[in-house]
Steps between C-alpha positions, in 0.01 A plus 500: 500500500817286457592208725847519674675162521810459682732231330657399833163359597451297176710297264594680185316249293176569701537867431554437123190281500291774662626769262446287181157386608243611229121477458428193281126528478490593139483194283517631154684227305183336359353837415817606306515156325143563375566855387816381303304204322214738416735757340692232311163363356299816466756773442370856480149391598641368843701826546179716451319292741757509776558877437123557556496273804817627673550861371128570464544631134426356163774548243471421125866578439791450759774683314562858577550713195835665463312840478363449854864422630617813328214711637564392863868593458427838322260590784716376772651686783829638368668493836405136559617415143845648581523299819413174298766594248765545776397175663522330159860615454600367861337164419661469158847586640470236774379225273749598214765376746337154518548424126725195411646390176497181295835318498695239299822322586715255321594217713760376247546478133176348349288550805317828607183570699325796653174655617259734336279750687159541323233737617139386533299563171198646692414586860182621658486703818217478736437828684240487790199710534250488791614646823777702342658570156873446446665678222827395673419142413512597132852653538637214720385226251532673172849659539702172566307343219601777254866491627503128439382557138146363511339564167143533612365605837112520563326617808172392661318686779146461638240763397287697744123481501502759231715300270798732553852438633724707712652784282838496692524133392454617132759772550753261631430262211550776257828599651624144489400456136219261562216546248299180554291543812194289586207563742527157669553387857489196720569137413325534169759748386785248589323232313447714187871597503612143541274339240372778284141598398356669176623834615793421730820345372684249740839595618819337612502625859268671732630730778356733767333489833122433568241373746481136608303396199763645273774329701332162466427547140874575434592191700258281300604632144870463583652254267286598204630853555794642708435715809702724714390364843178414696496801719308523818406782746752776545760472799732725682741404778697764669807430722557788740743586778409707804623818329240465211228764451155353610328748278676372191448148595126541556458674170697231302293220663177659396641583148461128427209420722284734276543263200231269634374328817731194442816702491762416749695775697768368757737694729791308637690703759730485796310761692180451713472874521519557130221240451273674726575844335424352165166377606411849624620658183286275286191598701569869443598484120242247391214755587626717219529243227225442243533116497477489882251196511719289269809585703348432843355158380837410344704594830252326722511176317838487355715759669743401773786644699783261617759569758835349456815501701729643212495634155668182384208309645247733326671419160501140571118512549471720193692243279252227623201711410652607170288822456419667184634834633756534772602835655812515720441800729827469702843662527720422208244295299760401244703312760203256535409467140720191448301326779170535311456189288122482429321819414336616173656849531690672790470873600785644683471771765235727651486718171425211268138404555357226287279733285822636325546169361125471399514810296824677424835349624553271201497157662210282410186475715371160367642283769463144642249466778388237747860394589589419134791745541685194629525366144382765261586847374352839423363569140791586289635506142583132548121421541453590140793309360517142411824312436592262232820299494684379182775250433730418192707181472721443189540152337839467664352588847221241484747242390714561798214516764242272335576175672495671845143637425390154384615349815315771702179446317527118525545535882156666499341247292433737212627308200345748241701768653813280458395411143463885406879512574592156364361559154725800452807313621427207264469758212852616594640149485332444163674794347 
């Protein structure tokens, strides 16, 4: 089911190319452009049409009444609600440690400057529907926004063919203090949130994962509204030595493969024997899993096992791939952590499978994909904060530095810049 590649037989760049290869048959850019323009021009009418076309339900109203949210919570499974509450505490505690403060400093008498940290006014969270429902996405997006101090958080999620949304998503929204929830999905939801319609107010930022149409829509509206990232299919890369448990590795690879057929599950190991055992374990375990067809398709097309000479070589390859999730199933994993430069989130040791991070550990599961971990970061409190600088110069300070600033502006040929300083210096001379 998974191809085995020996790094010694190929260059490392060739292996990276093989692993990063993705199906590019879905040309959706123009379709998304058309959807966005239609929503901008026709508002709720366009939303109703797309909801009927894509979700197979006609909705007169998109907003879910608070009473419906309360009803889902009151009728919810008490044990699961307690689990959600504990998860929220873990996520809050982790993200509280990310908070920064504004600052001011005085360079000298008459000159001071600083930086203000200002939370976004409004944020919308997109929570996928379709093949699975994700109350965990509500927690992972809403909690850092709340910790950051965002005033208004709204949530959109696609309805089913009966016009309902997943009750667990509503329970999670209730626990996170979200009372504005809309039955909207796809690129049309992103357009509505970016530009507003009769019933949906525009927001400052849109966050949350979605399918290829949602990702493309976020890409296209960026600049008119902020986004967290353009997320692609889920990824896991496991670095394992010969002592690693093949049963655990097989289970962890499939935990990501079940997201969708385009998910990428990679094992990089020093042991040919372990590689063979993992393949056999997958064949055994997959038979018991409800999303077997998705898993098998994902592993056949985008699953790979790579044999390297050393753990250091494994990590070098991992850094070039820059996976969303990286598991280090090796002896003393903390000793290798500093060697990891490019990964969305790192999971250390055989008792830290990636799903702990998805649901309960506290770290955020909204992570850079497609190699973007080379230059971007997980969703965090910083995602929801904008920074504004400030500067103060006294009369004496501008008199001292003014000629230098004028010279600088003239060197760039910007005489109006220079004049802005000069008129103030001239006033000083006339006094």
